[in-house]
Each structure stands twice: as C-alpha cells, then as structure tokens.
C-alpha positions as CSV (number, residue, x, y, z in Angstrom):
1,M,14.4,6.5,-33.3
2,N,10.9,5.1,-33.7
3,D,8.3,4.9,-31.1
4,T,8.5,1.1,-30.6
5,L,12.3,1.2,-30.0
6,A,12.0,4.2,-27.6
7,G,9.3,2.2,-25.7
8,W,11.5,-0.8,-25.3
9,L,14.4,1.3,-24.3
10,Q,12.2,3.1,-21.6
11,V,11.2,-0.3,-20.2
12,G,14.8,-1.7,-20.1
13,L,16.0,1.5,-18.4
14,L,13.3,1.1,-15.7
15,V,14.0,-2.5,-15.2
16,A,17.7,-1.8,-15.0
17,A,17.0,1.1,-12.5
18,L,15.0,-1.3,-10.3
19,A,17.5,-4.0,-10.4
20,A,20.3,-1.6,-9.4
21,C,18.5,-0.1,-6.5
22,Y,16.3,-2.9,-5.0
23,I,19.1,-4.6,-3.0
24,P,20.6,-1.5,-1.3
25,L,17.2,0.1,-0.8
26,G,15.7,-3.3,0.5
27,N,18.6,-3.7,2.9
28,Y,18.2,0.0,4.2
29,I,14.4,-0.6,4.7
30,A,14.9,-3.9,6.4
31,K,17.5,-2.5,8.9
32,I,15.3,0.4,9.6
33,F,12.1,-1.5,10.2
34,G,14.0,-4.0,12.2
35,G,15.1,-1.4,14.8
36,Y,18.6,-1.2,13.5
37,G,20.4,1.9,12.1
38,P,21.0,2.5,8.4
39,P,24.0,0.9,6.6
40,G,27.2,2.3,7.9
41,S,25.8,3.4,11.3
42,G,27.5,0.6,13.1
43,V,24.3,-0.9,14.5
44,S,23.3,-3.9,12.4
45,P,22.2,-7.5,13.1
46,G,25.8,-8.7,13.1
47,S,27.3,-5.9,15.0
48,G,26.5,-7.2,18.5
49,V,24.8,-3.9,19.4
50,S,21.2,-4.0,20.6
51,P,18.8,-2.1,18.1
52,R,17.1,-0.5,21.1
53,A,18.8,-0.5,24.4
54,G,22.4,0.4,24.4
55,S,22.4,2.1,21.1
56,S,22.3,5.8,21.0
57,T,20.8,8.0,18.4
58,T,24.4,9.4,17.8
59,N,25.8,6.2,16.4
60,K,22.6,4.7,15.1
61,H,21.4,7.3,12.5
62,W,23.0,9.3,9.7
63,K,23.5,13.0,10.4
64,V,20.8,14.0,7.9
65,E,18.4,11.8,9.8
66,R,19.3,13.3,13.1
67,A,18.8,16.8,11.7
68,I,15.4,15.9,10.6
69,F,14.6,14.3,14.0
70,K,15.7,17.4,15.8
71,A,13.8,19.7,13.6
72,T,10.6,17.8,14.0
73,G,11.0,17.0,17.7
74,I,11.1,13.2,17.2
75,D,12.8,10.8,19.5
76,P,13.5,7.8,17.1
77,D,14.5,5.5,20.1
78,V,11.0,5.8,21.9
79,D,8.4,3.5,20.7
80,Q,4.9,4.8,20.0
81,T,1.6,3.1,21.3
82,W,-0.8,2.1,18.6
83,G,-3.0,5.1,19.5
84,Q,0.0,7.5,18.9
85,Y,0.9,5.6,15.8
86,L,-2.6,5.8,14.5
87,R,-3.0,9.5,15.3
88,S,0.3,10.2,13.6
89,M,-0.7,8.3,10.5
90,L,-4.1,10.1,10.3
91,A,-2.7,13.5,11.0
92,F,0.0,12.9,8.3
93,S,-2.7,11.8,5.8
94,A,-5.0,14.6,6.6
95,V,-2.2,17.2,6.0
96,S,-1.5,15.5,2.7
97,V,-5.0,15.8,1.7
98,L,-5.3,19.5,2.6
99,F,-2.0,20.3,1.2
100,L,-2.8,18.6,-2.3
101,Y,-6.3,20.1,-2.3
102,G,-4.9,23.5,-1.6
103,M,-2.3,23.1,-4.2
104,Q,-4.9,22.3,-6.9
105,R,-7.2,25.1,-5.9
106,L,-4.3,27.7,-5.9
107,Q,-2.3,26.4,-8.8
108,G,-3.2,29.4,-11.0
109,H,-1.2,31.6,-8.5
110,L,1.6,29.3,-7.8
111,F,4.5,29.7,-10.1
112,S,2.2,30.1,-13.0
113,F,5.1,31.4,-15.0
114,V,6.4,27.9,-15.1
115,G,4.9,26.0,-17.9
116,Q,1.3,26.5,-19.1
117,P,-1.0,28.9,-17.2
118,T,-3.9,26.7,-15.8
119,A,-7.0,27.7,-13.9
120,A,-7.8,26.5,-10.4
121,V,-9.1,22.8,-10.2
122,P,-12.8,22.7,-9.4
123,A,-13.4,22.0,-5.7
124,N,-15.0,18.7,-6.2
125,T,-12.3,17.5,-8.6
126,A,-9.6,18.8,-6.3
127,F,-11.1,16.9,-3.3
128,N,-11.6,13.7,-5.2
129,T,-8.1,13.8,-6.6
130,A,-6.5,14.7,-3.2
131,A,-8.3,11.8,-1.5
132,S,-7.4,9.5,-4.4
133,F,-3.6,10.2,-4.4
134,T,-3.4,10.4,-0.7
135,T,-4.9,6.8,-0.4
136,N,-2.7,5.6,-3.2
137,T,-5.8,4.9,-5.3
138,N,-4.6,7.1,-8.2
139,W,-8.2,7.5,-9.5
140,Q,-8.3,10.2,-12.1
141,N,-11.3,11.6,-13.8
142,Y,-9.7,14.6,-15.5
143,S,-7.4,15.4,-18.3
144,G,-4.0,15.6,-16.5
145,E,-2.0,17.7,-18.9
146,S,-4.8,20.3,-19.4
147,T,-6.1,20.4,-15.9
148,M,-2.9,20.4,-13.7
149,T,0.1,22.6,-13.8
150,Y,3.6,21.0,-13.9
151,L,4.1,22.2,-10.3
152,T,0.9,20.3,-9.2
153,Q,1.8,17.2,-11.1
154,M,5.4,17.0,-9.9
155,T,5.3,18.3,-6.2
156,G,1.8,17.1,-5.6
157,L,0.6,14.1,-7.5
158,A,4.1,12.5,-8.1
159,V,5.1,13.0,-4.4
160,Q,2.0,11.4,-3.1
161,N,2.7,8.3,-5.4
162,F,5.5,7.7,-3.1
163,M,4.3,9.1,0.2
164,S,0.9,7.3,0.2
165,A,2.6,4.1,-0.6
166,A,5.1,4.7,2.2
167,V,2.0,5.2,4.6
168,G,0.6,1.9,3.8
169,L,4.1,0.3,4.2
170,V,4.8,1.6,7.7
171,V,1.3,0.6,8.8
172,A,1.9,-3.0,7.4
173,I,5.3,-3.0,9.1
174,A,3.6,-1.9,12.4
175,M,1.2,-4.8,12.3
176,I,4.0,-7.3,11.4
177,A,6.1,-6.0,14.2
178,T,3.2,-6.2,16.6
179,K,2.4,-9.8,15.6
180,A,6.1,-10.8,15.7
181,G,6.2,-9.5,19.3
182,Q,2.8,-11.0,20.5
183,S,2.3,-14.2,18.4
184,P,4.3,-17.3,17.7
185,I,5.8,-17.4,14.3
186,F,7.9,-20.4,14.2
187,N,9.2,-19.8,10.6
188,P,10.1,-16.1,10.3
189,G,10.8,-14.7,6.7
190,P,9.1,-15.6,3.4
191,H,7.6,-18.9,4.8
192,G,6.2,-17.1,7.8
193,L,4.5,-14.6,5.6
194,T,3.1,-17.5,3.5
195,E,1.7,-19.1,6.6
196,I,-0.1,-15.9,7.8
197,M,-1.4,-15.1,4.3
198,Y,-2.8,-18.6,4.0
199,A,-4.4,-18.6,7.5
200,M,-6.1,-15.3,6.8
201,A,-7.3,-16.2,3.4
202,S,-8.5,-19.6,4.7
203,E,-10.5,-18.0,7.4
204,A,-11.9,-15.3,5.1
205,N,-13.1,-18.0,2.7
206,N,-14.6,-20.1,5.5
207,N,-12.1,-22.9,5.0
208,G,-10.6,-23.0,8.4
209,S,-7.1,-24.7,7.7
210,A,-3.5,-23.4,8.5
211,F,0.0,-24.4,8.2
212,A,1.3,-26.3,11.4
213,G,4.2,-23.8,11.7
214,L,1.8,-20.9,12.6
215,G,0.8,-20.6,16.3
216,T,-2.8,-19.7,15.7
217,A,-3.7,-20.4,19.4
218,A,-2.2,-17.0,20.2
219,T,-4.6,-14.4,21.4
220,W,-3.8,-12.1,18.4
221,Y,-4.6,-14.8,15.8
222,Q,-7.7,-15.9,17.6
223,T,-9.1,-12.5,17.9
224,L,-8.0,-11.3,14.4
225,G,-9.2,-14.6,12.9
226,G,-12.7,-14.2,14.5
227,I,-13.1,-10.7,13.2
228,V,-12.0,-11.8,9.7
229,M,-14.4,-14.7,9.7
230,L,-17.3,-12.7,10.9
231,F,-16.6,-9.8,8.4
232,S,-15.9,-12.2,5.6
233,R,-19.0,-14.2,6.1
234,F,-21.6,-11.3,6.6
235,A,-20.3,-8.4,4.7
236,P,-20.7,-10.2,1.3
237,E,-24.1,-11.3,2.3
238,I,-25.0,-7.8,3.3
239,F,-23.8,-6.5,0.0
240,A,-25.5,-9.2,-2.0
241,L,-28.8,-8.6,-0.3
242,G,-28.4,-4.8,-1.0
243,L,-27.6,-5.5,-4.6
244,A,-30.6,-7.8,-4.9
245,G,-32.9,-5.1,-3.4
246,S,-31.6,-2.5,-5.9
247,L,-32.1,-4.8,-8.8
248,A,-35.6,-5.7,-7.6
249,R,-36.5,-2.0,-7.7
250,Q,-35.5,-1.7,-11.3
251,S,-37.9,-2.1,-14.1
252,P,-37.2,-4.8,-16.7
253,V,-35.6,-3.5,-19.9
254,P,-36.4,-5.3,-23.1
255,A,-33.5,-7.1,-24.7
256,S,-31.7,-5.3,-27.6
257,A,-28.6,-5.6,-29.6
258,G,-26.5,-4.4,-26.7
259,T,-27.8,-7.0,-24.3
260,L,-25.3,-9.6,-23.0
261,D,-27.1,-12.8,-22.5
262,T,-26.0,-14.6,-19.2
263,R,-26.6,-18.0,-20.7
264,T,-23.8,-17.5,-23.5
265,P,-20.2,-18.8,-23.4
266,L,-19.1,-15.2,-23.8
267,F,-20.7,-14.1,-20.5
268,V,-19.2,-17.2,-18.6
269,G,-15.8,-16.5,-20.1
270,M,-16.0,-12.8,-19.0
271,V,-17.0,-13.7,-15.5
272,V,-14.3,-16.4,-15.1
273,G,-11.7,-13.9,-16.7
274,V,-12.6,-11.2,-14.2
275,I,-12.4,-13.6,-11.3
276,L,-9.0,-14.9,-12.3
277,I,-7.6,-11.4,-13.0
278,L,-8.8,-10.1,-9.5
279,V,-7.6,-13.1,-7.7
280,G,-4.2,-12.8,-9.5
281,L,-3.9,-9.2,-8.6
282,T,-4.7,-9.9,-5.1
283,Y,-2.4,-12.9,-4.5
284,F,0.5,-12.8,-6.9
285,P,2.2,-10.0,-4.9
286,A,1.9,-12.2,-1.8
287,F,3.3,-15.2,-3.8
288,A,6.3,-13.1,-4.8
289,L,7.0,-12.1,-1.2
290,G,6.3,-15.7,0.1
291,P,6.8,-18.9,-1.9
292,F,8.7,-17.4,-4.8
293,A,11.0,-15.5,-2.4
294,E,11.6,-18.7,-0.4
295,G,12.3,-20.7,-3.5
296,L,14.9,-18.2,-4.7
297,R,16.7,-18.0,-1.3
C-alpha cells in the first residue's frame, strides 16, 4: 500500500468514526448539560420527570457515574455558585499543569523500560508544554518523538488534548446556562446562538445592531455588552500605540533583497489573505453551530 492510499484510508476512517459517534455522544452531552440523566436513566426531556427536583441520583445516573461521585465526594444534584465553579475549574487546571509538568520532569524514571529511554524534559520546556496543553493551545517547541517518552505522550499530552477541551466546554456551557436562566432568549437552539454571536460581534466591532429576537435589554446583556464594547474599543488602541512605540524605538534598516515592500500587490494580498483566514477560523465554527445547523434541521 502506497503512502497516498494509506493517507486517504486514514482520513476516511476518521470521518467514519466521527460520523458514527457524533449523534449518540451529542445526545449524551446535551442531556447531561441540560440537567437530565444519561440515555437509559429514565430522566429525559420526554419522560415527564424533572431534571432537578424529584429526580434522585439513583435513577438519574449510571452506576459507574454514581461510583465516581461517591469516590470524589460530589453531589451531582446540587448546583454550584459561580465562585465554586471557578475555583473548581482553576484547581483542576492547576493540578493538570503540575501533573503534566511532573510527568515530563520525571519521565526518565517512569516506566523507562517501555519504549525508548529519554532524559527529563528541561524545566522551562516542561512548564511551557504543560501550560500549552492544559490551555488547549498545543504549542510545541520541541521534537516530540525524541523529547517525550511514549508514557508522557499518551497519558500526559494526549489526555490533555481531551481534558483541556472539556474544561473549555463546561465553562461555555456554564455561561450559556447562566444566560438562559437570567436573560431572554426567544429563539433557543441554533438561531438563538446566531443571535448571541451576532450581538457580541456587533458590539465588539462598534456596530451596535442585533436581531429582534434577542432580549438585549436584560441586565446580563447590557452589562456584558458594555464590557465587550469598552474592551474591544480600547484594547486594540492600547496595543496599537504600544506597537507604534516599539517601532519608533527601532533604527531604520536599509532595504535589501529580503525586504517586503508594503506598496506591492504581494503585500496587500498577504494582508487580505491573513485577515480572511483569521476571520474564517474565528466565525466558521459559529456558523456551523448556528445558521448551518439551523438550515439542516
């Protein structure tokens, strides 16, 4: 089998795997984040059983979940305040950073008989990598196969690829749940997400328009919108002035063969291309969850 065919097969298998799991996994996540039990628990939107009151942990969660809750001392039927939620998220992330840092520093002594023997990762690289993967940045300034052992890669970096994304997901769900409970959203679902996204993007770009179906007069939207407008207005100006000051302190460099003239079509095309790519990466995921999802319903 040649490399090209193997590559296409790998892509095809990945797409097939995603297609096979996204519906059951999506349904599971939707029910959990909606306050209902997992599939098969008897507590679902159509069961007539309240997701909070009147539903016990016994019939709401799977046995394996109840075992985890008991071992960790968690009461899944009690809501957290935003402060408790924040402390839990920060504590979990801090433990993740320390665990991943320690694993890199001690990898030469941890199951060194499995795979290639590798020395400890330098302290600065270990810290940078731990922070990178815990924040789901995945910034790598090292040669992975020669720097990290298999144990570090699989039980450290690969695990954080999922755990760090999950942390961001639960924070986003907490914000959505808070807004849903405190602010009018007359069109829940994909269209409601589009309304919120458009309102925030509009305020961030000093446009000031919103869909009629979003109750922006609510305290939440007024407060959040004010913060967004202030930050989006003044933060770029501060950064631009700082950049200007940095450039002003630099000595002029004579033009050479490697100089890119800002008056050429090449420079203009590169700037426009970068802008389009950044905007696409920023908004296409939201389009997929909003207008595209609404059109496919």
